[in-house]
C-alpha positions in Angstrom: -72.9 23.7 -75.4 -73.5 27.5 -75.6 -74.2 29.7 -72.6 -77.9 29.8 -73.7 -78.5 26.1 -73.8 -79.8 24.2 -70.8 -77.9 21.1 -69.7 -79.6 17.8 -70.7 -82.8 17.2 -68.6 -83.4 13.8 -67.0 -86.1 11.6 -68.4 -88.1 8.7 -67.0 -85.3 6.3 -68.0 -83.0 8.2 -65.7 -85.5 7.8 -62.8 -85.6 4.1 -63.5 -81.8 4.0 -63.5 -81.8 5.8 -60.2 -84.3 3.3 -58.7 -81.9 0.4 -59.6 -79.0 2.2 -58.0 -80.9 3.1 -54.8 -82.5 -0.4 -54.4 -79.7 -1.8 -52.1 -79.5 1.3 -49.8 -82.7 3.3 -49.8 -86.0 2.4 -48.1 -88.9 1.7 -50.5 -91.4 3.5 -48.4 -95.0 2.2 -48.3 -98.0 3.8 -49.9 -100.5 4.0 -47.1 -104.3 4.0 -47.4 -105.9 6.5 -44.9 -109.5 5.7 -44.2 -109.9 8.9 -42.3 -108.8 11.0 -45.3 -111.2 9.0 -47.5 -114.0 9.9 -45.0 -113.1 13.6 -44.9 -112.6 14.1 -48.7 -115.0 11.6 -50.3 -112.1 10.2 -52.3 -109.4 7.5 -52.0 -106.4 9.2 -50.5 -103.0 7.7 -49.9 -99.9 9.0 -48.3 -96.3 8.3 -49.1 -94.4 8.6 -45.8 -90.8 9.7 -46.6 -90.1 10.3 -42.8 -89.5 6.6 -42.9 -86.8 7.0 -45.5 -83.1 6.7 -44.6 -82.1 10.1 -42.9 -85.8 10.9 -42.4 -86.6 12.5 -45.8 -86.7 11.9 -49.5 -83.5 13.8 -49.9 -81.3 10.7 -49.4 -82.6 9.4 -52.7 -81.2 12.2 -54.8 -78.1 12.7 -52.8 -77.0 9.0 -53.1 -77.9 8.9 -56.8 -75.7 11.9 -57.4 -72.8 11.1 -55.2 -72.5 7.5 -56.2 -72.0 8.6 -59.8 -68.9 10.6 -59.0 -65.9 9.0 -60.6 -63.5 7.2 -58.2 -60.7 9.5 -59.3 -62.7 12.5 -58.2 -63.8 11.4 -54.8 -60.7 12.2 -52.6 -61.8 15.9 -52.0 -65.3 14.8 -50.9 -68.5 16.7 -51.5 -69.9 20.1 -50.4 -73.6 21.0 -50.2 -75.8 23.7 -48.8 -79.1 22.9 -47.0 -81.4 23.8 -44.2 -81.2 20.2 -43.0 -82.8 17.4 -45.1 -80.4 17.6 -48.1 -77.6 18.1 -45.6 -78.4 14.8 -43.9 -78.9 13.0 -47.2 -75.6 14.2 -48.5 -73.7 13.5 -45.3 -75.1 9.9 -45.1 -74.6 9.2 -48.7 -71.0 10.5 -48.7 -70.2 8.4 -45.6 -71.6 5.3 -47.2 -69.4 5.9 -50.2 -66.3 6.6 -48.1 -66.2 10.3 -48.8 -65.9 13.4 -46.6 -68.7 16.0 -46.7 -69.1 19.7 -45.7 -72.6 21.1 -45.4 -73.3 24.9 -45.4 -76.4 25.3 -43.2 -78.3 28.4 -42.0 -77.7 29.5 -38.4 -81.4 29.3 -37.8 -81.8 25.7 -39.0 -83.3 23.4 -36.5 -80.7 22.1 -34.0 -81.8 18.5 -34.5 -81.0 18.8 -38.2 -77.6 20.2 -37.5 -76.9 17.5 -34.9 -78.1 14.7 -37.2 -76.0 16.0 -40.1 -72.9 15.8 -38.0 -73.9 12.4 -36.7 -74.2 11.1 -40.3 -70.5 12.2 -40.8 -70.9 15.8 -42.2 -68.9 18.8 -41.2 -71.3 21.8 -40.7 -70.4 25.4 -41.7 -73.1 28.0 -40.7 -74.3 31.1 -42.6 -76.9 33.8 -42.2 -79.7 33.0 -44.7 -80.9 36.6 -44.8 -77.5 38.3 -45.5 -75.3 35.7 -47.0 -75.3 33.6 -50.2 -75.1 29.9 -49.2 -74.2 28.7 -52.7 -71.3 31.1 -53.0 -70.0 29.9 -49.7 -70.4 26.3 -50.7 -68.7 26.8 -54.1 -65.8 28.6 -52.4 -65.3 25.7 -50.0 -65.5 23.2 -52.9 -62.8 25.2 -54.8 -60.5 25.4 -51.8 -60.8 21.7 -50.9 -61.0 20.2 -54.4 -64.5 18.9 -53.5 -67.5 18.2 -55.7 -70.5 20.6 -55.2 -73.8 18.7 -54.8 -76.8 21.1 -55.4 -79.9 20.7 -53.3 -82.2 20.3 -56.3 -81.0 21.8 -59.6 -79.1 18.8 -60.8 -79.7 16.0 -63.3 -79.1 13.1 -61.0 -80.7 14.7 -57.9 -83.9 15.2 -59.9 -83.8 11.6 -61.2 -83.2 10.3 -57.7 -86.1 12.2 -56.2 -88.3 10.9 -59.0 -88.1 7.4 -57.5 -90.7 8.6 -55.0 -93.1 9.1 -57.9 -92.1 5.8 -59.5 -92.9 3.9 -56.3 -96.3 5.7 -56.1 -97.1 4.9 -59.7 -96.1 1.2 -59.3 -98.0 0.7 -56.0 -101.2 2.3 -57.3 -101.0 0.3 -60.5 -100.8 -2.9 -58.4 -104.0 -1.8 -56.7 -105.6 -1.3 -60.1 -105.9 2.5 -59.5 -104.9 5.5 -61.5 -104.2 8.8 -59.6 -106.1 11.9 -60.3 -103.8 14.0 -58.2 -100.3 13.6 -56.7 -99.2 16.3 -54.3 -95.6 17.0 -53.6 -94.1 19.7 -51.3 -91.9 22.1 -53.3 -88.9 24.2 -52.4 -86.5 24.2 -55.3 -88.6 21.7 -57.1 -86.4 18.6 -57.4 -88.9 16.4 -55.8 -92.0 17.5 -57.7 -90.2 17.6 -61.1 -88.8 14.1 -60.6 -92.2 12.8 -59.4 -93.8 14.3 -62.5 -91.4 12.5 -64.8 -92.3 9.2 -63.2 -96.1 9.6 -62.6 -96.7 11.1 -66.1 -94.9 8.2 -67.7 -97.4 5.8 -66.1 -100.4 8.0 -65.9 -100.4 10.8 -68.5 -103.7 12.3 -67.3 -102.7 12.6 -63.6 -102.4 16.1 -62.1 -99.2 16.5 -60.3 -99.3 19.6 -58.0 -96.9 21.6 -55.9 -97.7 22.3 -52.2 -96.1 25.4 -50.7 -96.4 27.5 -47.5 -98.5 30.6 -47.8 -96.2 33.5 -48.7 -93.6 31.2 -50.2 -95.6 30.0 -53.2 -93.0 30.8 -55.8 -93.9 27.7 -57.9 -97.6 28.5 -58.0 -96.9 32.1 -58.9 -94.3 31.1 -61.5 -96.7 28.7 -63.1 -99.2 31.5 -63.5 -96.6 34.0 -64.7 -94.9 31.6 -67.2 -91.5 32.3 -65.8 -89.7 31.9 -62.5 -90.8 34.2 -59.7 -89.0 34.9 -56.5 -90.3 35.0 -52.9 -90.5 38.4 -51.3 -88.7 37.2 -48.1 -86.2 34.6 -47.1 -87.8 33.5 -43.9 -91.0 33.8 -41.9 -92.5 30.3 -41.9 -91.7 27.3 -39.7 -91.7 25.2 -42.9 -87.9 25.6 -43.0 -87.4 22.9 -45.6 -89.4 24.8 -48.2 -87.9 28.3 -48.2 -85.9 28.3 -51.4 -86.1 31.8 -53.0 -87.2 30.6 -56.4 -87.8 27.4 -58.4 -84.6 25.9 -59.9 -83.8 26.4 -63.6 -83.8 22.7 -64.5 -86.6 21.8 -62.2 -88.9 24.6 -63.5 -88.2 23.6 -67.1 -89.7 20.2 -66.2 -92.4 21.3 -63.8 -93.7 24.1 -65.9 -94.6 21.5 -68.6 -95.6 18.5 -66.4 -97.0 20.2 -63.2 -98.2 23.7 -63.9 -100.4 24.1 -60.8 -100.1 24.3 -57.1 -101.8 24.7 -53.7 -100.8 26.5 -50.6 -101.4 26.2 -46.8 -100.8 28.5 -43.9 -98.6 27.7 -41.0 -101.7 27.1 -38.8 -103.1 24.7 -41.4 -99.7 22.9 -41.5 -99.6 22.6 -37.8 -103.0 20.9 -37.9 -101.7 18.5 -40.5 -98.7 17.7 -38.4 -101.1 16.9 -35.5 -103.3 14.8 -37.9 -100.3 12.7 -39.1 -99.3 12.1 -35.5 -102.8 11.1 -34.3 -104.2 9.3 -37.3 -101.1 7.9 -39.0 -98.8 7.6 -36.0 -96.1 9.3 -38.1 -94.0 12.3 -37.1 -93.9 14.8 -40.0 -92.0 18.1 -40.0 -93.9 21.2 -41.0 -92.3 21.4 -44.4 -93.2 17.7 -45.0 -96.9 18.3 -44.3 -98.0 21.1 -46.6 -99.6 18.9 -49.1 -101.6 17.1 -46.4 -102.5 20.5 -44.9 -103.9 21.7 -48.2 -106.1 18.6 -48.6 -107.3 18.9 -45.0 -108.1 22.5 -45.6 -110.2 21.6 -48.6 -108.0 23.2 -51.3 -108.8 20.4 -53.6 -112.2 18.7 -54.4 -111.3 15.0 -54.1 -114.8 13.6 -54.2 -114.7 10.5 -56.2 -111.0 11.0 -56.9 -107.8 9.0 -56.2 -105.0 11.0 -54.7 -101.5 10.5 -53.3 -99.9 12.9 -50.9 -96.1 12.9 -50.3 -95.1 13.4 -46.7 -91.6 14.5 -47.6 -89.8 14.6 -44.3 -89.9 14.0 -40.6 -86.9 15.8 -39.2 -88.6 18.1 -36.7 -87.2 19.1 -33.3 -89.3 18.5 -30.2 -90.0 22.2 -29.6 -91.4 22.8 -33.1 -93.4 19.6 -32.9 -94.9 20.7 -29.6 -95.6 24.1 -31.1 -97.6 22.4 -33.9 -99.6 20.3 -31.4 -100.4 23.4 -29.4 -101.5 25.4 -32.5 -103.7 22.5 -33.4 -105.2 22.4 -29.9 -103.6 19.0 -29.1 -101.2 19.9 -26.4 
């Protein structure tokens, strides 16, 4: 393979293979009908609650699919990952299940709950400054010194395929109801979730629109789609959607999403706070800010869903009490 060739991209078959591998260990989260959203939008709107997933987010899917495929002879050194929290927990939990040590490089300003849970799942946490330091360089250095395998947060064949099982479940559940989605919304950071979902949803429903949902000011996917190449965010922090602050779409993920997604919506932190409160009150589900951006965009009227069928992925629920309370206060609920 030359330096200018991309590694092989996953296909729907790889998503299906990941689903088989995950079946014994991951939660098949339900697809929930939400009458209140139907009433507000004039469509049929479902949510996919990944806060109910093992470790509290979709990230466990990709992490387990990737780590479980490491050859037994290469497992002694364990794995290394970098993450603001959800990938961290997914990797730590998956590695522990597979009898491997894990080291997670996490930003100093990551929510305390996410750090504590990463440690509880068996991970060793190494902190860095997300503004001044390169987390991937730190992780790769640790991997080299320890003889460990680096597990990227999104730009990886098996990570993308594992995250795609979210879309596979959505497609299968809607098909069982005799419905075809017009829209599927997935929150986007590096793009592993949305690109994987697109592989699965487009296989079943070629005419469905898969959209990214991003915080205002961190809409690198939406801008990249318009530009035709990967754009970078102007800043590294500044939103409480900490799970969605990757600087730019991944190389592999964008190669998929630029063809199968190609459009996105955004929501402000205030709109996200209202969505967190809505999920709490109407769905009885705790969603972290980064997990609620797609819901926020729908509640803010960014899409005309009249007469449409839509599925919104609530991608994670790992929020600390202080941030959750802040959301309820912004929304006028506390």
